[in-house]
Phi, psi and omega in degrees: 000129175261137178233130176251127181215145174267104185291345174280352182254017183296343176295320186254335186232118178289150173290144188282055179223154178288161173300149175053046186263318188258146175263339185205143174233147176221124181228115180254115178053052178244310192298330180290350179262356185266121180288320185249075186291324182298311177299323178296315181293326176293320179291320176297322177298318180302317185270000178274140171289159174304136182068015175300152181254137174234125180247127178239130172250135179201163174291148177284142187305328182265020176259150178301326181301327180293332184256329187292324181287115183294348177272354175281125181249352179216154173244145181239139183236186184307317185261001184301317186287344174299332181286359172268006177246145183301324182304336182283351184260028179291336180282318186204152179260113179263006179087000180286131183236021172269167176207106178241136178253133178288118180267314180218147173224119186240125177253127176270124181230169183290118180298319182298328182271327191246001177297128180087354181272136179300139182305323181295329178289320177298316181298321176302318180290322177302318182281346186253324188242160175272158172062028174279318184267129177276325182199151176242135175238128181235129176253128181242154175237133179285124179259121178222132354293164183292149179281169175283150173287097188216119182306325182292344178271355179291137177260145174284133180283124175269110184273130174251156180239135175251114182269118182231000000 
């Protein structure tokens, strides 16, 4: 079955699936093209089974690739995907009712430059310079029922490196 849906319209149009339908989602170089990411992530959460896995591949925010493509409308960084989880909304309620927990975050970097370099040193460069990361892969888990918006429930993202 093929389904055509405008993921930027999830605020107004539900995806044509029942609640708790999918066990896994995979999106490669999609999310950076979505203007309204929160409604899309909330809708994906609705149709996700508890503990469903969602994997997103995207350009890293401080890479030229993230900015050069005129169809990219958002840039994503180390902590961006945390905002798809309820604990990040302890400051203010934006009406978002999805809850995804970051399970893994993998940054692809140049093997020739970073082989043998301590991960914390690579991370320092990622945070300081542009074009260090070739691609970011983030694995999320659907949390149901959703957690409370509580800063103490935020998890520290453990960054892994893929040397290519």
